[in-house]
Structure formats: structure tokens, C-alpha cells
N, C-alpha and C positions, 0 to 999 in steps of 0.2 A: 620809046613810046611816042606815037603820033600825037600832035596837039589836040585833035578832036577827041581821041580816046582819053587823054588826060582830063579834058573838061567834062566829058560824060561821067568819068569816075568821080570827079569832084561833085557834080550835081547829085549823083547817087549817094555819096557820103552825106551830103546835106539832107536829103530825104530820109536817110537812115537815122540821122540824129533826131529829126522831128518825130519819127515813129517811136523811138525809144523814150524821148523826153515827154511826149504828149499823148502817146497812144496806148499807155498801159495803166493810167490812173483812173480813178472813179470819175465818171462824167466826161471822159475823153473818148475820141473816136478818130480813126484814120481810114481813108478810103482811096483806092486807086481808080482813076477814070481815064484809062488809055493815054498815059503820058501826063496826066494832071493828078498830082498827089495832094490830097486834102488832109489837113490835121486840124481838129477842133479840140480845144482845151476846156471849153465850158466857161472860160474867163472872158469878161467883157473888154478885152484889150485887143485891138486889131492885129498887132504884130505877133500875138500869141496864137492866132488862128490863121494859118497860112495855106494858100493854094499854090504849090510850087510846080511850075511847068518843067518837066525833065526831058521832054522831047517834043518835036513839033506836033501839035494837036491835029488829028484828022478832021475834026469839026469844031473849030475854035469857039464860035458863038454858041452852039448847042451845048458844048461841054462847060463853058463858063456860065451859061444859064443854069446848068445842073449844079455847079458849084454854088451859085447864088442861092438856089433853093435849099441846098444842104445846110448852109449857114443860117439862112433866114428861118428855117424850121427850128433852129436852136436859139434864135434871137441874138446872134453873134456878129459883131463887125469882123472883117477879115481883110487880108491883103492877098493880092496875086503877085508872085515874084517869078521873073523869067530872066534867064541869062541873055544879055544883049546880043542880038543877031541870031539867036536860036530859033525864034518863031515870031517874026514881025506880024504875021496875020493875027496871032493871039493878042498882041499888044493893041492892034487896031480894034479888035473885038472887045477887049476889056474897056477901052475908053468909050466905045459906043454903048456899052451896057451900064454906063454910069460909074465907072471905076477909073477916075483920072490918074495920070502919072503923078507920083508923089516924090520919089527920090531914087537914088542909085546907091547901092552898097557894094564896095569893092570886094572881090574875091581874090585871095592871094595864095601863091604857091611857093614852097621852098623845095628846091630840087637841085642837087641831092641834099639830104638832111645834114650830112657832114658831122663834124665834131660838136658835141654838146658840152658847153661850159658848165662848171659847177655853180650851184646856187650861191648868192651873196653870203658873206660871213654872217652868222647869226640867224640865218633863215633855214628852217627845217621843212621839207616838203614830204607829206605823207599821202599814201593812197587811202581814200575813205573806205573803211572796212566794216562799219556798223551804223546803226540808226542814230546814235548820239553824234557821231562825226557827220553823218548826213544832215542832221538838223543844223549843225554849225555851218556846213557848206551852203545849205539852203539860205540861211540867214545872211551870209556874206553876199550871195548872188542877189537876193531881194534888196538889200540895202544899196548895193552898188548900182543896180539898175533902176532904183527908185520905185520899186513895186510896193503897193500898199500892204498893210498888215494882213488883209484877207487872203493874200497870196501865200501865206505861210503853209508849208506842206505841199506846195505845187510839185516839187520834185520828191516823189514818193520813194518808199523803200525798195521798189523794184530796181532802182538804178544801181544798187549795191550788188555787184556780182554779175551784171549783164556781160555775156561773153564779148571780148574784144573792146570793152568799154571800161574806162577808169576815171574816177573822180579824184581830184587832188585838193588837199588843203595845205596852205602855207602857214607856218607858225613863226612869229617873231617874239623872242623872249618868252615863249610859252603861250602867247596869245594868238588866236586865229586872226589872220590878216588878209588872205587872198585865196582864190580858187581857180581851177581850170578843169576841163573835161577832155578826155581822148575818146574818139570814136574811130576805130580802125575797120575799114571795109575795103576789100579788093585792092589791098596793098597801098591804101591811102590813109594817112594819119590826119584825121580831121580834129581840129581843136575848137572847143566851144566853151562858153561860160567863163571866159577869162575876166576876173573881177577882183578889185582890190578895195578894201575899206579906205575911206578918205584919210584916216589918220596914218595910213601906211603908204600913201602914194609917193611917187618919185624916189623909190628905193630900189627899183629894178625888179619888183615882184612880178609884174605882168610878164616881163621877159623871162624870168626864171620859171614861171608856171607854164609858159608856152614851150620853153626848152625841155622841161621835164616830160611833157606829152610827146614832143618830137623824139626824145631819146627812147622812150618806151615804145613808140610806134616803130622806130627803126629796128628795135629788138624783135618786134613782131613780124618783120619783113616788109614794112612799108617802104615804098620807093620815093614818096614825096609827102610833104606836109601841106595842109590846106586849111584855110580859115576865111571868115568874113571879117573885115576890119571896120571898127568904128573910127570916127574922125580923130579921137584921142589916141587910139591904139595904132593907127596906120604908120606913123613915124617910127614907132618902136619895132614893128614888124619889118619895116624897110631896113632898119639898122641890122636886124638879124639875118637879112638876106632874102626875105620874101619879096616876090615881085607880083605886081597887080596884073592879072591875066583875064579876069572876069569882071563884068559889071552887071550885077543883078538889079534889074529895073523893077521898081515897086509901083503897083497900082492899088489904090485903097477903096474899099467898099464899106460904108458905114452900116450899122445894124439896121435891119428892116424896121420900119415904124408900124407895120401892120400887126 
């Protein structure tokens, strides 16, 4: 597979994860604007409302103005995210429209997926299969990412049973400890929501949860694994064999004051 095709498939997987996680619940909405994918969660946190550029925009300034109007109508802050080098004109337009560059998030790929090691002793990883398990999964994600209590239920019941999507819960001595999510699209195994409760950190759970998604993705026919890495998670993924091939550049727009 050519590098450009690999990166395009990774971007498409990212957009698909946003559509599933934020586009099906009450008060959420997704929209496609000719290469600009908008996801609005209704929650007043910028990184939960993302405009993702998945291909060069034919009219960067006009389309980003349309994105501003979309989020301003809903009173939401948002971010624009674009793979470095994909569309420099859109980066210039974003800054000119009052959305300064904020940070860069690494995108990493594991190819081939290879042999998947067993989970650490005493760790049981289950696929979320009902609403009770989903509530537990939701709680781990919220606590790990520091989301306030009003975000309870952000991940709704539609997530259980979505085709080519799996949510995972790790149990240690019968107690919920960690999560992850697999989104398989176009033979890409995307991994999201890798989270571990503070009491269970440094036990290899993040790595185990990522490997579980990789193994299931390989069984679905995926050719490579893909994720975005946090500063804490990046060394773990590097040990697993992931390599950084993408830099997602972030531009932030605060909520409209009108």
C-alpha cells in the first residue's frame, strides 16, 4: 500500500470514529462539507467538537467560515484538526479567522500487526455487551480523561453492537480498571479511548487493551493499526512497534460570545 493511501485511510478511520461516538446521541450532529467533517457533541469542551479536514479544501476560508457558523449557532467551542502537509492553505485560513495553532497530536501506525501477546496475569478483557457494562466503560473513560460529572452518559447505548466496532473493559481481580475501543474501517484497525483508572496504572493495562483491539482488528482483515497518541501513551505505543507517521495540527476556536 502506498504511503498516501495509508494516510488517507487513517484519516477516514478518524472521521468514522467521530461519527460513531458523537453523531448518534441526543443533541449531537455531524456534517460533511466537501472534505471538512464536522462533529458537534453539544458539550462545551472544544476537543469534543471537532472539524476534521480529511482532504484539501477547495475553498478553505469559505468552508471554515461555514464551520464557525455551524458551531456558533450551537454556542460551542471547537477545534480544527488537519494532518500536517495535507492542506497548508487551510491552516493559513484557520489562523486568519481567529483560530490560532494550539498543539500537535501524533498519529501512529502499526504495520504489520503481527503476533498479539496475552494480557498480563490476573487481567481479564471483555467485550462490552450490555448497558451495564457500557456505564462502567463510560465511567472509566470519564475519570481517566478528567471529564466532569455532567458528561455521564456521553457514550450512549448505540455504541453497543455497532458493526465493526468493539468496546473493551479490563477487569483486575474482578474490578473494572481500563478501557479501549476498536473501530475497523477499510482494513484499518483504529484504536480509541484507551484509558486506565489511576489505581491501576503502570501495570501494562493500556498496552493490553491496545493489543486486544489490534488482535480483533487483524481477525477482521485489517492490514494495520492506527491511533492518536497522548504524551503519556506514546512511549507505550512505541514499545509495541507503532511508529509516528502523522502529525495532526490543532487550531482552536472559542465559543462565540454573541
